[in-house]
Steps between C-alpha positions, in 0.01 A plus 500: 500500500796708554423850623738772399540801713582854392867441571530220244348719216759773562775241477374381161492856359861557590615187319382630155777617268510879451434546126360856520848654539644322198209617282556857614868484410425346157243777423751769610772355275262488201393861573867611514576325172201665324603840640858458364363408161266797497775747597744362241238517220423863594872589490535329164205696365643827625837427335323414172318832512826688558665325202200576281516868604868524407437334165210735429713807582776366273249461217371853552857637484569305182177625343593856589840450328326350196262800487800735513669305222184520286485874559862540395455287193212723385745790497749314271468683167772537241834626630347690796606374842214327679378662820347376818377725783443340841136418543250305704266235356150394586219671683586621851183336645622162388824534698428602862874471592606725211521469121771306322735719293771476234808700407820460304722254682728701731743207531566477126802697379300627199129429543435589135787401275530567127617168346552663160316474171510240228382507142188292462583218257286507188363846583751722317248577225670706235306653210702705247789526741284670766287325748444450865749299696348336798688456823440308821590701804570272798456592866553319831253612767526417872194560720438445869152426639430567866233362731415744787612265777856464366495230230696601184519330160728594211435440130740550207394493137642582160279701271531595133348791312468507125567830334580621153755755384 
């Protein structure tokens, strides 16, 4: 039998291919790839949240303008000019950054414009020569809604009031 000494065992160990280093490099590359994917998905989520926040603030400003328009429409009666005082909407506890508000649109040349009156067709009831004549009084109303962090929304509507003379 052939007897091997300690020197011949050391020589055999050195002849093995070094696979441990390649495995380490492969694991590090996979880890780097997973990290890049995680960071990019976090950034995408953050951007989505920012866009959703802007859209929500825009909706709040629009709803404030709609509330102002509804308030102005309630004041449309007969030939009297509609009014709209600046006001806040909602409960202050629901809006920690400040309440949304509305006002007449400062950028409109005439926020409340009289468009004139028209006789209402078929409504000129005349009994014995005397009778009420009904008119439609038309108004254009421009309202601006504001969200506390700077988002504005403008709404324009035409309204009519029925009144008799």
